[in-house]
C-alpha positions as CSV (number, residue, x, y, z in Angstrom):
1,M,-54.4,-23.8,-8.6
2,K,-55.5,-20.3,-7.8
3,F,-53.7,-17.1,-10.2
4,A,-54.4,-13.7,-10.4
5,L,-53.2,-11.7,-12.8
6,I,-51.9,-8.3,-11.8
7,T,-50.8,-5.5,-14.7
8,F,-48.5,-2.7,-13.8
9,R,-48.4,0.0,-16.5
10,Y,-46.2,2.4,-15.1
11,S,-43.2,3.9,-16.9
12,V,-40.5,6.4,-16.9
13,D,-38.8,5.2,-20.1
14,A,-41.8,4.9,-22.1
15,H,-40.2,5.5,-25.7
16,I,-38.2,2.3,-25.7
17,G,-40.3,0.6,-22.9
18,A,-43.6,-1.3,-23.1
19,T,-47.0,0.4,-21.7
20,D,-49.2,-1.5,-23.7
21,G,-47.4,-4.5,-23.0
22,P,-49.6,-5.3,-20.0
23,D,-52.4,-5.3,-22.3
24,A,-51.4,-7.0,-25.0
25,L,-50.8,-9.9,-23.5
26,L,-54.5,-9.4,-21.6
27,N,-56.1,-8.8,-25.3
28,S,-54.0,-12.0,-26.6
29,G,-56.4,-14.1,-24.1
30,L,-53.4,-15.1,-21.2
31,A,-56.7,-15.5,-18.7
32,D,-58.3,-17.9,-21.3
33,L,-54.5,-19.9,-21.5
34,L,-55.0,-20.6,-17.3
35,R,-58.5,-21.3,-17.7
36,D,-58.0,-23.9,-20.3
37,E,-55.3,-25.5,-18.4
38,G,-57.6,-26.0,-15.1
39,H,-56.9,-23.4,-12.9
40,E,-59.0,-20.2,-11.4
41,L,-58.3,-17.0,-11.6
42,L,-59.0,-14.7,-8.6
43,G,-59.1,-11.8,-11.1
44,T,-57.4,-9.4,-13.3
45,L,-56.1,-6.3,-10.8
46,H,-54.7,-3.5,-12.3
47,T,-51.5,-1.0,-10.5
48,E,-53.7,2.6,-10.0
49,L,-52.3,5.4,-8.6
50,G,-54.8,7.7,-6.6
51,A,-55.5,11.3,-8.1
52,E,-52.8,13.0,-6.2
53,E,-50.1,10.8,-6.5
54,E,-50.3,11.0,-10.0
55,L,-49.7,14.7,-9.7
56,A,-46.6,14.3,-7.2
57,Y,-43.2,15.4,-7.7
58,G,-41.2,13.9,-10.2
59,A,-41.1,10.8,-12.6
60,W,-39.0,8.5,-10.4
61,N,-40.9,9.4,-7.3
62,R,-44.3,8.2,-9.3
63,I,-42.4,4.8,-9.6
64,G,-41.6,4.3,-6.1
65,L,-45.5,5.2,-5.0
66,A,-47.0,2.9,-8.2
67,N,-44.4,0.2,-6.8
68,A,-46.2,0.6,-3.5
69,R,-49.3,0.2,-4.8
70,L,-48.3,-2.5,-6.5
71,A,-47.2,-4.3,-3.1
72,R,-50.7,-3.9,-1.8
73,L,-52.3,-6.4,-4.7
74,V,-49.7,-8.7,-4.4
75,S,-49.9,-9.1,-0.8
76,Q,-53.6,-9.5,-1.2
77,A,-53.4,-12.0,-3.2
78,I,-51.3,-14.4,-1.6
79,K,-53.5,-13.5,1.6
80,D,-56.6,-14.9,-0.9
81,Q,-54.2,-17.7,-1.8
82,A,-53.6,-16.8,-5.4
83,F,-50.4,-16.8,-6.7
84,P,-49.1,-13.7,-8.5
85,L,-48.5,-13.4,-12.4
86,V,-47.5,-9.9,-12.7
87,L,-47.7,-7.7,-15.9
88,E,-45.1,-5.3,-16.0
89,T,-44.0,-2.7,-18.0
90,N,-40.3,-2.1,-17.4
91,C,-38.3,-4.5,-14.8
92,Y,-38.8,-1.8,-12.0
93,A,-41.6,-3.5,-11.4
94,A,-39.6,-6.1,-9.3
95,L,-39.3,-3.3,-6.2
96,G,-43.3,-3.4,-5.6
97,V,-43.3,-7.2,-6.1
98,L,-40.7,-8.0,-3.9
99,A,-42.4,-5.4,-1.1
100,G,-46.0,-7.4,-1.4
101,L,-44.1,-10.5,-0.6
102,Q,-42.1,-8.8,2.4
103,S,-45.8,-7.8,3.1
104,A,-47.6,-11.4,2.6
105,A,-44.9,-12.6,5.2
106,A,-44.1,-9.7,7.5
107,Q,-45.0,-12.2,10.5
108,M,-42.5,-14.9,9.3
109,S,-39.9,-11.8,9.1
110,A,-39.4,-14.0,5.6
111,R,-35.9,-14.0,3.9
112,L,-36.6,-12.8,0.0
113,G,-34.7,-14.5,-2.9
114,M,-35.0,-13.4,-6.6
115,V,-34.7,-15.1,-10.2
116,W,-33.3,-12.8,-12.6
117,I,-33.9,-14.0,-15.9
118,D,-32.7,-11.5,-18.4
119,A,-30.1,-10.6,-21.2
120,H,-28.9,-7.5,-18.8
121,G,-28.3,-7.7,-15.5
122,D,-30.3,-4.3,-14.6
123,C,-27.9,-3.5,-11.6
124,N,-26.1,-0.4,-12.5
125,T,-26.6,2.6,-9.6
126,P,-26.9,6.4,-11.0
127,E,-22.9,6.6,-10.8
128,T,-22.3,3.2,-12.4
129,T,-24.9,4.1,-15.6
130,L,-24.2,4.6,-18.9
131,S,-27.4,4.6,-20.1
132,G,-29.3,6.9,-17.2
133,M,-32.1,4.7,-17.2
134,L,-34.3,3.6,-14.4
135,S,-34.7,0.5,-15.5
136,G,-31.3,-0.2,-15.7
137,M,-31.0,0.2,-11.7
138,P,-33.7,-2.5,-10.4
139,V,-31.3,-5.0,-9.0
140,A,-29.0,-2.6,-7.4
141,M,-32.0,-0.7,-5.9
142,A,-33.7,-4.3,-4.6
143,T,-30.1,-5.2,-2.6
144,G,-30.0,-1.5,-1.6
145,M,-26.7,-0.3,-3.3
146,C,-28.9,2.9,-4.6
147,L,-31.8,4.7,-4.5
148,H,-32.9,3.9,-1.0
149,R,-35.7,6.3,-0.6
150,L,-37.5,5.0,-3.6
151,R,-36.9,1.4,-2.9
152,R,-38.7,2.3,0.5
153,Q,-41.1,4.3,-0.9
154,A,-41.8,1.1,-2.9
155,G,-42.6,-1.0,0.5
156,L,-39.2,-2.6,0.4
157,D,-37.6,-2.9,3.7
158,P,-35.2,-4.0,4.3
159,P,-33.6,-4.7,0.8
160,I,-33.1,-8.3,-0.1
161,A,-29.0,-9.9,-0.1
162,P,-27.0,-9.6,-3.4
163,R,-26.4,-13.6,-2.2
164,D,-29.8,-13.9,-2.6
165,V,-29.8,-13.5,-6.6
166,V,-29.7,-15.4,-9.0
167,M,-29.1,-14.2,-12.3
168,V,-29.9,-16.4,-15.6
169,C,-29.2,-15.5,-19.1
170,V,-27.6,-12.3,-18.3
171,R,-24.7,-11.3,-20.8
172,A,-24.6,-7.2,-21.2
173,N,-23.3,-5.2,-18.3
174,D,-22.1,-2.1,-18.4
175,P,-18.3,-2.2,-17.4
176,L,-19.1,-0.9,-13.5
177,E,-22.3,-2.9,-13.1
178,R,-19.9,-5.7,-13.7
179,E,-17.5,-4.4,-11.1
180,L,-20.6,-4.2,-8.2
181,I,-22.2,-7.6,-9.4
182,D,-19.1,-9.1,-8.9
183,Q,-18.1,-7.2,-5.9
184,A,-22.1,-8.5,-4.3
185,G,-21.3,-11.8,-5.2
186,I,-24.6,-12.3,-7.5
187,E,-24.3,-15.4,-9.3
188,I,-24.8,-15.9,-12.7
189,V,-25.9,-19.1,-14.3
190,P,-25.1,-18.5,-18.6
191,V,-26.9,-19.1,-21.3
192,A,-25.0,-22.2,-22.2
193,D,-26.5,-23.6,-19.1
194,V,-30.1,-23.1,-20.2
195,K,-29.5,-24.2,-23.9
196,G,-27.8,-27.7,-22.5
197,D,-28.8,-29.5,-19.3
198,C,-29.6,-26.3,-16.9
199,R,-27.5,-28.4,-14.1
200,R,-25.5,-25.1,-12.8
201,L,-28.9,-23.7,-12.7
202,Q,-30.6,-26.8,-11.0
203,T,-27.8,-26.3,-8.5
204,A,-28.1,-22.6,-7.9
205,M,-32.1,-23.0,-7.1
206,Q,-31.4,-25.8,-4.4
207,R,-28.6,-23.5,-2.8
208,L,-31.4,-20.5,-2.9
209,S,-34.3,-22.3,-2.0
210,E,-32.5,-23.8,0.8
211,A,-31.4,-20.1,1.7
212,V,-34.5,-18.5,1.8
213,D,-38.1,-18.6,2.4
214,L,-39.9,-16.9,-0.8
215,I,-38.5,-16.4,-4.6
216,Y,-39.9,-13.9,-7.5
217,V,-38.7,-15.3,-10.2
218,H,-38.3,-12.0,-13.0
219,F,-38.3,-12.7,-16.5
220,D,-37.6,-9.8,-18.9
221,I,-38.7,-10.5,-22.7
222,D,-34.9,-10.0,-23.7
223,A,-33.3,-12.6,-22.3
224,L,-34.5,-14.9,-25.2
225,D,-32.2,-14.8,-28.4
226,P,-33.3,-12.3,-30.7
227,C,-35.0,-14.7,-33.4
228,E,-37.5,-14.9,-31.0
229,L,-38.2,-11.4,-30.7
230,A,-39.1,-10.0,-34.1
231,N,-38.0,-6.1,-34.3
232,L,-37.6,-5.7,-29.9
233,R,-34.9,-3.2,-29.2
234,L,-32.4,-3.5,-26.7
235,T,-31.9,-7.7,-27.5
236,E,-29.0,-9.1,-27.2
237,P,-27.4,-12.1,-29.2
238,D,-26.8,-15.7,-28.4
239,G,-29.9,-16.0,-26.4
240,P,-32.1,-19.1,-25.8
241,T,-34.8,-20.2,-27.9
242,R,-38.3,-19.7,-26.3
243,M,-38.8,-23.2,-25.9
244,E,-35.0,-23.8,-23.8
245,L,-35.9,-20.8,-21.7
246,A,-39.8,-22.6,-21.4
247,A,-38.3,-25.7,-20.2
248,A,-35.9,-23.6,-17.6
249,V,-38.3,-21.6,-16.2
250,K,-40.7,-25.0,-15.5
251,M,-37.8,-26.4,-13.7
252,I,-37.2,-22.7,-11.4
253,M,-40.7,-22.6,-11.1
254,G,-41.6,-26.1,-9.5
255,H,-39.4,-25.1,-6.4
256,P,-42.0,-24.8,-3.8
257,K,-40.8,-21.0,-2.8
258,A,-41.2,-19.6,-5.8
259,A,-43.8,-17.2,-4.9
260,A,-44.8,-14.9,-7.8
261,F,-43.4,-14.6,-11.1
262,G,-43.1,-11.2,-13.3
263,V,-42.9,-10.6,-17.4
264,S,-41.3,-7.0,-18.8
265,D,-40.7,-5.4,-21.5
266,I,-43.4,-7.0,-24.0
267,N,-43.7,-4.1,-26.7
268,P,-46.4,-4.4,-29.6
269,E,-45.9,-1.8,-31.1
270,R,-42.8,-3.6,-32.5
271,D,-44.2,-7.3,-32.9
272,V,-44.6,-8.5,-36.3
273,E,-47.2,-11.0,-36.7
274,G,-47.7,-12.0,-33.2
275,Q,-43.9,-13.3,-32.6
276,I,-43.2,-11.2,-29.4
277,I,-46.4,-12.9,-27.6
278,R,-46.3,-16.3,-28.5
279,S,-42.3,-16.2,-27.4
280,A,-43.7,-14.7,-24.0
281,F,-46.9,-17.1,-23.9
282,A,-44.4,-20.2,-24.3
283,V,-42.0,-18.8,-21.5
284,I,-45.4,-18.1,-19.3
285,R,-46.6,-21.7,-20.1
286,G,-44.0,-22.9,-18.5
287,A,-44.2,-21.2,-15.6
288,I,-47.7,-21.8,-14.7
289,E,-46.9,-25.7,-15.2
290,G,-43.8,-25.3,-13.6
291,R,-45.2,-24.0,-10.5
292,A,-48.7,-26.3,-10.7
293,S,-46.1,-29.3,-10.6
294,G,-44.3,-27.6,-7.2
295,A,-47.8,-26.6,-5.5
């Protein structure tokens, strides 16, 4: 199978983010992992703003511009028959990946779905957020709840339907964020199911696969239990182990409509003896194996 590694290094939450995360994964041998598994690598593609875009007004505005650049790389990879494996600083790169899928499938007017594997729902709006962080809003943006200009600037138009989002291992939401998720009808598959027989996850994936044409699978490293993540910030207790989540991700990615996979918030500055990288690689390996088996 052919894969394309695509990096997104932009962040407005750099003080808690992971701007060096994509390079840390590359430097740890991710390309070699793909080749060792017998896969072809289209190349490593880097999201890069132009000089004028770098100087554009507003940090959030530049994130929208960077996502538009990411969307072009994702779309081109698909047109080159390569599966996009996206290495992201923060979760708002999901906008660019979804926009890229939408662009690549424009002729078929594809309905997009998203599997959101994260400790947090990231479904806040500027009116509900407690932290004020843009990285806590990507699901709300992608589903048309807020920041419409940024979403359209990224190229995602129309937004995806909330019912076409499945959250996995989400267990820490702000009070008003929980209300938004409940009102929108977004399905949450709990950690207990991932640690068990994944029956609810299998049912959710079957429903989603029957409803949509293409699925983006997003993995934030903090979905894992803190014991797997050294000194990473913003972790939440009672998560799955890396092997439990790797098995679940392998099943998710085995669905033929899984069209892109993203991994975010790898912070090498807070890693201890490579523990975070090892945890990320375990889940990424599950994603690669699942996609290869479902291709």
